C-alpha positions in Angstrom: -4.5 -17.6 18.7 -7.5 -16.4 17.7 -10.2 -17.9 15.9 -9.9 -15.6 12.8 -6.7 -16.8 11.3 -8.5 -20.1 11.0 -11.3 -19.1 9.3 -9.1 -16.7 6.8 -7.6 -20.2 6.3 -10.7 -22.0 5.7 -11.6 -18.8 3.2 -8.7 -19.0 0.9 -8.8 -23.0 1.4 -6.0 -23.5 3.0 -5.3 -26.0 6.1 -4.8 -23.9 9.5 -1.8 -23.1 10.6 -1.0 -26.0 13.9 0.5 -24.7 17.3 4.0 -25.4 16.4 3.4 -23.2 12.9 2.0 -20.8 14.8 4.5 -20.6 17.2 7.4 -20.4 14.7 6.1 -18.1 12.8 5.7 -15.7 15.4 9.0 -16.2 16.8 10.6 -15.8 13.4 8.2 -12.9 12.6 10.0 -11.2 16.3 13.3 -12.2 14.6 12.8 -10.0 11.7 11.3 -7.3 13.5 14.4 -6.5 15.8 17.2 -7.4 13.7 15.5 -6.1 10.4 13.1 -3.9 10.4 9.2 -4.1 11.7 7.8 -3.0 7.8 9.9 -5.7 6.3 7.9 -7.8 8.9 4.5 -8.6 7.1 6.7 -8.9 3.6 8.8 -11.7 4.8 5.6 -13.3 6.3 4.5 -13.4 3.3 7.7 -14.7 1.1 7.9 -17.2 2.9 4.8 -18.7 2.7 5.3 -17.8 -1.1 8.5 -19.9 -0.9 6.9 -22.8 1.3 3.8 -23.1 -0.6 6.7 -23.2 -3.8 8.0 -26.4 -1.9 5.0 -28.2 -1.4 4.2 -27.3 -5.1 7.5 -29.5 -5.7 6.7 -33.0 -3.6 7.7 -31.4 -0.2 5.6 -32.3 3.1 4.1 -29.2 4.9 5.9 -29.6 7.8 9.4 -30.2 5.5 8.4 -27.1 3.6 7.8 -24.8 6.2 11.2 -26.1 8.0 12.9 -25.5 5.0 11.6 -22.1 4.2 12.0 -21.0 8.0 15.6 -22.2 7.8 15.8 -20.2 5.0 14.6 -16.8 6.6 16.8 -17.3 9.6 20.2 -18.4 7.8 19.3 -14.1 6.5 18.9 -12.3 9.2 21.8 -9.7 10.4 23.5 -11.0 13.7 22.5 -7.7 15.1 19.2 -5.2 15.2 19.9 -2.3 13.0 21.0 0.7 14.5 18.4 3.0 15.7 17.8 6.3 14.0 
């Protein structure tokens, strides 16, 4: 991924994304874009981040918090993409 995302993480005072997190987040974003609506993808990513941070604040490891948040997103995705039009 680009170094820009790492620079953003540093500017925000958070740990950069690992390669595994990057792959999982991009895969999840693709599913949201195709199975819900493209414009919902950045909003869902933001909410996913908030959920992950909440779980960390409750004592979960970053890895577990991220996994639980991704699982919650995937569980809510519809089986089929929305109809075109």
